[in-house]
N, CA, C and O atoms as a GROMACS GRO file, in nm:
protein
  268
    1MET      N    1   0.016  -0.487  -0.396
    1MET     CA    2  -0.062  -0.420  -0.296
    1MET      C    3  -0.159  -0.329  -0.369
    1MET      O    4  -0.121  -0.255  -0.460
    2GLU      N    5  -0.285  -0.334  -0.329
    2GLU     CA    6  -0.387  -0.249  -0.388
    2GLU      C    7  -0.436  -0.149  -0.283
    2GLU      O    8  -0.462  -0.185  -0.168
    3ILE      N    9  -0.446  -0.024  -0.325
    3ILE     CA   10  -0.490   0.082  -0.234
    3ILE      C   11  -0.605   0.157  -0.300
    3ILE      O   12  -0.597   0.195  -0.416
    4TYR      N   13  -0.710   0.176  -0.224
    4TYR     CA   14  -0.828   0.249  -0.271
    4TYR      C   15  -0.854   0.364  -0.174
    4TYR      O   16  -0.925   0.346  -0.074
    5PRO      N   17  -0.800   0.482  -0.200
    5PRO     CA   18  -0.821   0.596  -0.109
    5PRO      C   19  -0.971   0.628  -0.098
    5PRO      O   20  -1.041   0.637  -0.198
    6LEU      N   21  -1.017   0.646   0.024
    6LEU     CA   22  -1.158   0.673   0.048
    6LEU      C   23  -1.180   0.814   0.100
    6LEU      O   24  -1.280   0.841   0.167
    7ILE      N   25  -1.089   0.903   0.070
    7ILE     CA   26  -1.099   1.041   0.115
    7ILE      C   27  -1.203   1.114   0.030
    7ILE      O   28  -1.200   1.102  -0.092
    8PRO      N   29  -1.295   1.188   0.094
    8PRO     CA   30  -1.393   1.263   0.015
    8PRO      C   31  -1.324   1.361  -0.080
    8PRO      O   32  -1.232   1.433  -0.040
    9LYS      N   33  -1.369   1.364  -0.204
    9LYS     CA   34  -1.307   1.448  -0.306
    9LYS      C   35  -1.307   1.595  -0.266
    9LYS      O   36  -1.409   1.651  -0.225
   10ASN      N   37  -1.188   1.657  -0.278
   10ASN     CA   38  -1.168   1.800  -0.249
   10ASN      C   39  -1.203   1.838  -0.104
   10ASN      O   40  -1.243   1.952  -0.078
   11GLN      N   41  -1.186   1.745  -0.012
   11GLN     CA   42  -1.217   1.773   0.128
   11GLN      C   43  -1.092   1.785   0.215
   11GLN      O   44  -1.086   1.871   0.304
   12TRP      N   45  -0.992   1.701   0.193
   12TRP     CA   46  -0.873   1.699   0.276
   12TRP      C   47  -0.754   1.746   0.195
   12TRP      O   48  -0.734   1.701   0.082
   13ASP      N   49  -0.674   1.834   0.251
   13ASP     CA   50  -0.553   1.880   0.185
   13ASP      C   51  -0.434   1.790   0.213
   13ASP      O   52  -0.336   1.791   0.137
   14TRP      N   53  -0.440   1.711   0.320
   14TRP     CA   54  -0.329   1.624   0.353
   14TRP      C   55  -0.372   1.513   0.448
   14TRP      O   56  -0.470   1.527   0.521
   15PHE      N   57  -0.298   1.403   0.446
   15PHE     CA   58  -0.308   1.296   0.544
   15PHE      C   59  -0.185   1.208   0.531
   15PHE      O   60  -0.118   1.208   0.428
   16ALA      N   61  -0.156   1.134   0.635
   16ALA     CA   62  -0.047   1.037   0.632
   16ALA      C   63  -0.084   0.917   0.717
   16ALA      O   64  -0.137   0.931   0.827
   17LEU      N   65  -0.056   0.801   0.665
   17LEU     CA   66  -0.063   0.676   0.740
   17LEU      C   67   0.079   0.623   0.742
   17LEU      O   68   0.137   0.594   0.638
   18ASP      N   69   0.135   0.611   0.861
   18ASP     CA   70   0.277   0.580   0.873
   18ASP      C   71   0.296   0.453   0.956
   18ASP      O   72   0.217   0.422   1.045
   19ASN      N   73   0.402   0.381   0.924
   19ASN     CA   74   0.440   0.259   0.996
   19ASN      C   75   0.334   0.149   0.990
   19ASN      O   76   0.308   0.080   1.088
   20LEU      N   77   0.273   0.134   0.873
   20LEU     CA   78   0.180   0.024   0.852
   20LEU      C   79   0.261  -0.100   0.815
   20LEU      O   80   0.346  -0.094   0.726
   21THR      N   81   0.237  -0.211   0.882
   21THR     CA   82   0.307  -0.334   0.850
   21THR      C   83   0.224  -0.413   0.750
   21THR      O   84   0.106  -0.440   0.773
   22TYR      N   85   0.287  -0.450   0.639
   22TYR     CA   86   0.220  -0.526   0.534
   22TYR      C   87   0.322  -0.626   0.476
   22TYR      O   88   0.421  -0.586   0.416
   23HIS      N   89   0.297  -0.754   0.496
   23HIS     CA   90   0.387  -0.860   0.447
   23HIS      C   91   0.532  -0.833   0.486
   23HIS      O   92   0.622  -0.838   0.402
   24ASP      N   93   0.554  -0.805   0.613
   24ASP     CA   94   0.687  -0.781   0.670
   24ASP      C   95   0.757  -0.658   0.612
   24ASP      O   96   0.879  -0.648   0.619
   25LYS      N   97   0.680  -0.566   0.557
   25LYS     CA   98   0.733  -0.438   0.506
   25LYS      C   99   0.668  -0.325   0.585
   25LYS      O  100   0.558  -0.341   0.638
   26ILE      N  101   0.736  -0.212   0.592
   26ILE     CA  102   0.680  -0.092   0.655
   26ILE      C  103   0.632   0.000   0.544
   26ILE      O  104   0.710   0.042   0.459
   27VAL      N  105   0.503   0.031   0.545
   27VAL     CA  106   0.440   0.110   0.439
   27VAL      C  107   0.394   0.244   0.495
   27VAL      O  108   0.341   0.253   0.605
   28THR      N  109   0.417   0.348   0.416
   28THR     CA  110   0.370   0.483   0.448
   28THR      C  111   0.292   0.536   0.328
   28THR      O  112   0.338   0.528   0.215
   29LEU      N  113   0.174   0.591   0.356
   29LEU     CA  114   0.091   0.654   0.254
   29LEU      C  115   0.079   0.802   0.288
   29LEU      O  116   0.047   0.836   0.402
   30ILE      N  117   0.104   0.889   0.192
   30ILE     CA  118   0.098   1.033   0.214
   30ILE      C  119   0.018   1.099   0.102
   30ILE      O  120   0.040   1.071  -0.015
   31TRP      N  121  -0.074   1.184   0.140
   31TRP     CA  122  -0.144   1.273   0.046
   31TRP      C  123  -0.114   1.415   0.092
   31TRP      O  124  -0.146   1.452   0.205
   32ASP      N  125  -0.054   1.494   0.006
   32ASP     CA  126  -0.020   1.634   0.038
   32ASP      C  127  -0.055   1.717  -0.085
   32ASP      O  128   0.020   1.721  -0.182
   33LYS      N  129  -0.170   1.783  -0.079
   33LYS     CA  130  -0.223   1.855  -0.194
   33LYS      C  131  -0.128   1.960  -0.249
   33LYS      O  132  -0.113   1.973  -0.370
   34ASN      N  133  -0.064   2.036  -0.160
   34ASN     CA  134   0.025   2.144  -0.208
   34ASN      C  135   0.173   2.118  -0.180
   34ASN      O  136   0.258   2.199  -0.218
   35GLY      N  137   0.206   2.007  -0.116
   35GLY     CA  138   0.345   1.971  -0.093
   35GLY      C  139   0.411   2.040   0.024
   35GLY      O  140   0.532   2.026   0.044
   36LYS      N  141   0.334   2.115   0.103
   36LYS     CA  142   0.394   2.193   0.212
   36LYS      C  143   0.378   2.130   0.350
   36LYS      O  144   0.448   2.169   0.444
   37LYS      N  145   0.289   2.035   0.365
   37LYS     CA  146   0.266   1.974   0.496
   37LYS      C  147   0.380   1.879   0.534
   37LYS      O  148   0.433   1.887   0.645
   38TYR      N  149   0.419   1.791   0.444
   38TYR     CA  150   0.520   1.689   0.474
   38TYR      C  151   0.653   1.714   0.405
   38TYR      O  152   0.750   1.643   0.430
   39ASN      N  153   0.657   1.814   0.318
   39ASN     CA  154   0.780   1.850   0.245
   39ASN      C  155   0.840   1.735   0.165
   39ASN      O  156   0.962   1.720   0.157
   40LYS      N  157   0.753   1.653   0.107
   40LYS     CA  158   0.797   1.542   0.022
   40LYS      C  159   0.752   1.563  -0.122
   40LYS      O  160   0.777   1.479  -0.208
   41GLY      N  161   0.687   1.676  -0.150
   41GLY     CA  162   0.633   1.703  -0.282
   41GLY      C  163   0.482   1.695  -0.281
   41GLY      O  164   0.421   1.655  -0.182
   42LYS      N  165   0.424   1.734  -0.394
   42LYS     CA  166   0.278   1.733  -0.409
   42LYS      C  167   0.228   1.596  -0.451
   42LYS      O  168   0.296   1.522  -0.521
   43GLY      N  169   0.107   1.564  -0.406
   43GLY     CA  170   0.039   1.445  -0.454
   43GLY      C  171   0.030   1.332  -0.355
   43GLY      O  172   0.052   1.347  -0.235
   44PHE      N  173  -0.005   1.215  -0.410
   44PHE     CA  174  -0.022   1.093  -0.333
   44PHE      C  175   0.103   1.008  -0.351
   44PHE      O  176   0.143   0.979  -0.463
   45MET      N  177   0.163   0.969  -0.240
   45MET     CA  178   0.288   0.895  -0.243
   45MET      C  179   0.278   0.768  -0.158
   45MET      O  180   0.211   0.765  -0.055
   46ILE      N  181   0.346   0.665  -0.204
   46ILE     CA  182   0.356   0.540  -0.130
   46ILE      C  183   0.504   0.510  -0.110
   46ILE      O  184   0.583   0.512  -0.205
   47PHE      N  185   0.539   0.482   0.015
   47PHE     CA  186   0.676   0.444   0.050
   47PHE      C  187   0.673   0.305   0.110
   47PHE      O  188   0.584   0.272   0.189
   48VAL      N  189   0.771   0.223   0.074
   48VAL     CA  190   0.788   0.090   0.133
   48VAL      C  191   0.929   0.083   0.187
   48VAL      O  192   1.026   0.102   0.114
   49ASP      N  193   0.939   0.057   0.316
   49ASP     CA  194   1.068   0.052   0.385
   49ASP      C  195   1.149   0.180   0.359
   49ASP      O  196   1.271   0.175   0.341
   50GLY      N  197   1.080   0.293   0.356
   50GLY     CA  198   1.146   0.423   0.341
   50GLY      C  199   1.174   0.465   0.198
   50GLY      O  200   1.219   0.578   0.176
   51LYS      N  201   1.150   0.378   0.102
   51LYS     CA  202   1.178   0.409  -0.038
   51LYS      C  203   1.046   0.440  -0.111
   51LYS      O  204   0.950   0.364  -0.103
   52GLN      N  205   1.042   0.554  -0.181
   52GLN     CA  206   0.922   0.590  -0.255
   52GLN      C  207   0.906   0.496  -0.374
   52GLN      O  208   0.997   0.481  -0.456
   53ILE      N  209   0.787   0.434  -0.384
   53ILE     CA  210   0.762   0.342  -0.495
   53ILE      C  211   0.651   0.392  -0.586
   53ILE      O  212   0.628   0.335  -0.693
   54TYR      N  213   0.581   0.499  -0.545
   54TYR     CA  214   0.469   0.548  -0.626
   54TYR      C  215   0.444   0.694  -0.594
   54TYR      O  216   0.460   0.739  -0.481
   55ARG      N  217   0.404   0.769  -0.700
   55ARG     CA  218   0.361   0.908  -0.683
   55ARG      C  219   0.257   0.938  -0.791
   55ARG      O  220   0.272   0.900  -0.907
   56SER      N  221   0.152   1.009  -0.750
   56SER     CA  222   0.047   1.051  -0.842
   56SER      C  223   0.002   1.190  -0.802
   56SER      O  224   0.005   1.225  -0.684
   57SER      N  225  -0.041   1.269  -0.899
   57SER     CA  226  -0.088   1.404  -0.868
   57SER      C  227  -0.225   1.404  -0.802
   57SER      O  228  -0.264   1.503  -0.739
   58GLY      N  229  -0.300   1.295  -0.814
   58GLY     CA  230  -0.433   1.287  -0.755
   58GLY      C  231  -0.454   1.159  -0.677
   58GLY      O  232  -0.374   1.065  -0.684
   59LEU      N  233  -0.563   1.158  -0.602
   59LEU     CA  234  -0.599   1.037  -0.527
   59LEU      C  235  -0.684   0.947  -0.615
   59LEU      O  236  -0.791   0.987  -0.661
   60LYS      N  237  -0.637   0.827  -0.639
   60LYS     CA  238  -0.710   0.732  -0.719
   60LYS      C  239  -0.665   0.592  -0.678
   60LYS      O  240  -0.557   0.576  -0.621
   61PRO      N  241  -0.746   0.491  -0.708
   61PRO     CA  242  -0.705   0.354  -0.677
   61PRO      C  243  -0.575   0.319  -0.749
   61PRO      O  244  -0.551   0.362  -0.862
   62VAL      N  245  -0.492   0.242  -0.681
   62VAL     CA  246  -0.362   0.207  -0.738
   62VAL      C  247  -0.326   0.064  -0.698
   62VAL      O  248  -0.360   0.017  -0.589
   63LYS      N  249  -0.258  -0.004  -0.788
   63LYS     CA  250  -0.203  -0.137  -0.762
   63LYS      C  251  -0.053  -0.127  -0.786
   63LYS      O  252  -0.011  -0.094  -0.897
   64VAL      N  253   0.027  -0.155  -0.684
   64VAL     CA  254   0.173  -0.145  -0.694
   64VAL      C  255   0.236  -0.275  -0.647
   64VAL      O  256   0.191  -0.335  -0.549
   65PRO      N  257   0.341  -0.318  -0.716
   65PRO     CA  258   0.412  -0.437  -0.669
   65PRO      C  259   0.504  -0.401  -0.553
   65PRO      O  260   0.566  -0.294  -0.552
   66ILE      N  261   0.513  -0.488  -0.457
   66ILE     CA  262   0.613  -0.472  -0.350
   66ILE      C  263   0.694  -0.601  -0.347
   66ILE      O  264   0.642  -0.710  -0.369
   67SER      N  265   0.822  -0.586  -0.318
   67SER     CA  266   0.905  -0.706  -0.313
   67SER      C  267   0.991  -0.705  -0.190
   67SER      O  268   1.068  -0.798  -0.168
   0.00000   0.00000   0.00000
């Protein structure tokens, strides 16, 4: 799965896309600049079927395997 965040740099402190269906998986994308909005920690996170598979301190394009 390839993700290219299109959020304007230094504009949004947080966002979440939840319950996205992708190849029969449930995907959640979270960006939380300071870790206080969603209480999952700081940074950009990807969850598949509730399990965190990726974390980065910044927003950048990412390619992650899902199985």
